C-alpha positions in Angstrom: -8.2 -36.1 -7.3 -4.9 -37.7 -8.2 -3.7 -38.9 -11.6 -0.3 -40.3 -12.6 1.7 -39.4 -15.8 4.8 -41.3 -16.8 7.4 -39.6 -18.9 11.1 -40.3 -19.5 11.7 -42.3 -16.3 9.8 -39.9 -14.1 6.3 -40.0 -12.6 4.2 -36.9 -12.3 1.3 -36.9 -9.8 -1.3 -34.3 -10.9 -3.4 -33.2 -8.0 -6.7 -31.3 -8.3 -9.4 -30.3 -5.9 -8.7 -30.4 -2.2 -5.6 -31.7 -0.5 -6.7 -31.9 3.1 -6.9 -34.3 6.1 -6.9 -38.0 5.1 -6.2 -37.2 1.5 -2.9 -35.7 2.4 -1.9 -38.9 4.2 -3.1 -41.0 1.2 -0.7 -39.0 -1.0 2.2 -39.6 1.4 1.5 -43.3 1.4 1.2 -43.7 -2.4 4.7 -42.3 -3.3 7.8 -44.3 -2.7 10.5 -43.4 -3.6 9.7 -39.7 -3.9 13.1 -38.8 -5.3 11.9 -39.8 -8.8 8.6 -38.0 -8.5 7.1 -34.7 -9.9 4.0 -33.5 -8.0 1.8 -31.1 -10.0 -0.2 -29.1 -7.6 -1.4 -26.5 -10.1 -5.0 -27.8 -9.9 -5.2 -27.8 -6.0 -7.9 -25.4 -4.9 -7.3 -25.6 -1.2 -4.7 -27.0 1.2 -4.8 -27.4 4.9 -1.9 -28.0 7.4 -2.0 -31.8 6.7 -1.7 -31.1 2.9 1.2 -28.7 3.5 3.0 -31.3 5.7 2.5 -34.0 3.0 4.1 -31.7 0.3 6.9 -30.7 2.7 7.6 -34.4 3.4 7.7 -35.2 -0.3 9.9 -32.2 -1.1 12.4 -33.1 1.7 12.7 -36.6 0.2 13.5 -35.3 -3.3 10.2 -34.8 -5.0 9.8 -31.9 -7.4 6.8 -29.7 -6.8 5.3 -28.2 -10.0 2.8 -25.4 -10.1 3.4 -24.5 -6.5 3.7 -20.8 -7.0 0.4 -20.1 -5.3 1.5 -21.9 -2.2 5.2 -21.0 -2.4 5.4 -18.5 0.4 3.5 -20.7 2.9 5.4 -23.8 1.9 8.8 -22.1 2.0 8.0 -20.7 5.5 6.9 -24.2 6.6 10.1 -25.8 5.1 12.3 -23.3 6.9 10.6 -23.8 10.2 10.7 -27.7 9.8 14.4 -27.6 9.2 15.0 -25.5 12.3 13.4 -28.1 14.6 
């Protein structure tokens, strides 16, 4: 599930449930420009490779990931490897 919160010129996307497969692509398509975006993933219960890629794509374009501590190690490793390509 995705909900939007507007506050002081920023938009926070709050994600809950599963961020997998086509839902990851939907997320990517809904956010332009990501540089003014906060993505709250604290309610995400599972994430697959597509979900990771969507978050990495957003982060590389300036989005801020909130509540990503649970996924931090995996996301950091993915970010590092994507920058080395």
